[in-house]
Each structure stands twice: as C-alpha cells, then as structure tokens.
C-alpha positions, -999 to 999 in steps of 0.1 A, spaced: -500 77 469 -493 51 496 -519 52 523 -525 33 555 -562 28 563 -566 17 599 -593 -6 613 -610 -15 580 -621 -46 600 -628 -46 637 -615 -71 662 -645 -94 659 -643 -94 621 -606 -102 622 -611 -130 647 -639 -145 625 -618 -141 594 -588 -158 610 -609 -187 622 -621 -193 586 -587 -189 571 -570 -213 595 -596 -240 588 -596 -236 550 -580 -258 523 -552 -238 507 -538 -241 471 -505 -231 454 -504 -193 451 -493 -195 415 -529 -202 405 -535 -164 400 -499 -154 390 -489 -141 356 -458 -155 338 -434 -130 354 -450 -132 389 -449 -170 388 -412 -170 388 -410 -151 421 -442 -161 439 -440 -187 467 -470 -188 490 -504 -204 496 -538 -190 484 -575 -197 490 -591 -209 457 -612 -180 443 -643 -201 441 -641 -215 477 -668 -208 502 -644 -192 526 -630 -168 499 -665 -156 489 -677 -152 525 -646 -133 536 -646 -113 504 -681 -101 510 -672 -91 546 -642 -70 533 -662 -53 505 -690 -44 529 -665 -29 553 -648 -9 526 -682 4 513 -687 24 545 -650 35 550 -649 72 542 -611 73 540 -609 45 515 -637 60 494 -620 94 493 -586 80 484 -596 53 460 -627 67 442 -635 31 432 -653 22 400 -648 -16 400 -632 -37 427 -617 -72 420 -631 -97 445 -607 -100 474 -582 -129 474 -565 -144 504 -530 -157 509 -507 -173 535 -470 -171 539 -451 -195 562 -420 -216 564 -397 -192 545 -423 -184 517 -419 -150 500 -429 -131 468 -400 -115 450 -400 -81 433 -428 -78 407 -454 -55 393 -491 -65 393 -508 -74 361 -525 -44 344 -558 -62 338 -576 -88 359 -606 -108 348 -631 -118 374 -633 -156 375 -663 -170 356 -674 -136 342 -665 -113 313 -658 -85 338 -623 -70 335 -607 -47 360 -579 -23 352 -556 -24 382 -551 12 392 -547 5 430 -535 -25 449 -545 -33 485 -533 -56 512 -555 -61 543 -537 -79 572 -554 -107 593 -522 -116 613 -508 -93 640 -472 -82 634 -459 -101 664 -474 -134 652 -447 -138 625 -412 -127 616 -404 -112 582 -433 -109 558 -430 -72 552 -446 -58 522 -419 -36 506 -432 -10 481 -408 10 459 -415 45 447 -395 76 437 -387 82 474 -373 48 480 -385 15 495 -413 15 521 -417 -15 545 -453 -22 555 -463 -45 583 -496 -34 598 -519 -45 627 -546 -70 619 -576 -52 604 -555 -24 589 -550 -21 551 -525 -4 528 -535 12 495 -508 19 468 -505 23 431 -505 -10 411 -477 4 390 -453 1 419 -426 -25 422 -432 -45 454 -423 -77 472 -431 -97 503 -400 -107 524 -396 -143 536 -417 -153 566 -393 -171 589 -416 -177 619 -453 -180 622 -479 -174 596 -488 -143 577 -525 -142 567 -538 -114 545 -562 -104 518 -550 -88 486 -569 -73 457 -571 -45 432 -595 -18 420 -602 3 390 -606 39 401 -629 65 385 -598 86 382 -570 66 365 -542 90 372 -525 86 406 -514 122 406 -549 135 400 -563 111 426 -538 124 451 -548 160 444 -584 152 449 -577 133 481 -557 161 496 -584 187 487 -611 165 502 -592 160 534 -585 197 537 -622 206 531 -632 180 558 -607 195 582 -619 230 576 -655 219 582 -645 205 616 -629 238 626 -654 263 614 -690 264 602 -696 262 565 -685 294 548 -688 307 512 -651 298 508 -656 262 519 -686 259 496 -665 273 467 -637 248 475 -662 220 475 -674 231 441 -639 231 428 -634 195 441 -666 182 424 -659 201 392 -624 186 390 -638 151 397 -665 157 370 -637 166 346 -614 137 354 -637 108 363 -644 79 340 -676 60 347 
C-alpha cells in the first residue's frame, strides 16, 4: 500500500522545521547507509544525535501520534526516530531497498522496517528533480508532495530519489515496525476501517456497523504482534 497522508505538519511547524534545518550542520548521508545503499547514496544528513534532529524528530512523532489516517494505515508498534536529509547540487539516491532491521542509536532497540516514510519540508516549486520514485507491481510511482505532507509505503519496495538540479530538497525519512507485518493484511484492515468510518458518517450506528467493527477488531486481534 502506497498512501499519501496530507498535512501531517501544519504551516507553522513546517516553517519552524525549515528554519532549524537550514541553520544546522550537515554530514555525509552515508553515515546511516548499509553497504548496498552506500554505493548509490549521495546526499546530506543531520547527525542522529544532533539537537536539531532530536527536536524535529519529537515534533514529527507528536504530530503522527494524533493523525488518525496514519494510525489506521500503519498500526505502528515501534517507530525509528525520524532522520533528516538534504539533496542539492545534483545529489540523488539510486535504486535501493531499505535495510530490514534498524537499531536505534545508543540503545539495544531494533526496529523491523515494515513501512518507510518520507515527510517533505520543501515545497515542490522550491527545487527541480528530487522525486521519490517507488516501484511496485503496477509500475513506478513518482512522489513529490507539498511541505508538511508525508508518503507511507512498504519498505520492501525498490525506490530512488532523482537528482536535484535546482534548489534544495529537505525532508524527514524514517521507518516503523507495524503490529501487522503483512502489507496485504494491513491493507485489508485499512480498507475496512475506512469503510466503517465512512458508513458512520452517513448513517447512525446500526447492528451491521457494530458487527463489521467487531470483525475488524477480531481480525486485528488474530494478526497483531505486540
């Protein structure tokens, strides 16, 4: 499932985030790359332990915690602390797949990467290129969203970032381990949840809606890992 989640951050949060990012000290993006990714990765990244990364990461996580669309689609169990990158001057990230396991810096905590996320801080007209291209069974999907919007997609997907030939592309990227490891099962639960919510907006609660809600929770109970 590839899903756009609009306005994860509001305009004020985006502006504050961009101010911090533009004033920060950046490092080579290969600091968090695996062997395969390091061959294709050409960008800048905020050090994970930096004050800016921690401050902005907390802001992103707090926004996601109250985002109902994100919670329904992702069913998060563990979220890797958000990272932040910058592409400029022709920088890009060639085709790759994300590492299956990520260890949180300075802790024994490991996160299985079921879902990948990119949250945009730059507006699309502020840079040329820089599309996130995600491949699935239906082909390649180009993603270039408004600042504050986020895309959620399976970490098993091949993906790349095209060269940024003008301006600067600022974004947050991170991963999560879902309570439901299967993308297919997560998609079914998400579709059912969205349908139930839509029905509730159209009609008052009925016995059928209550029964469908019970089916949703019984499936989640059967499939969830906690």
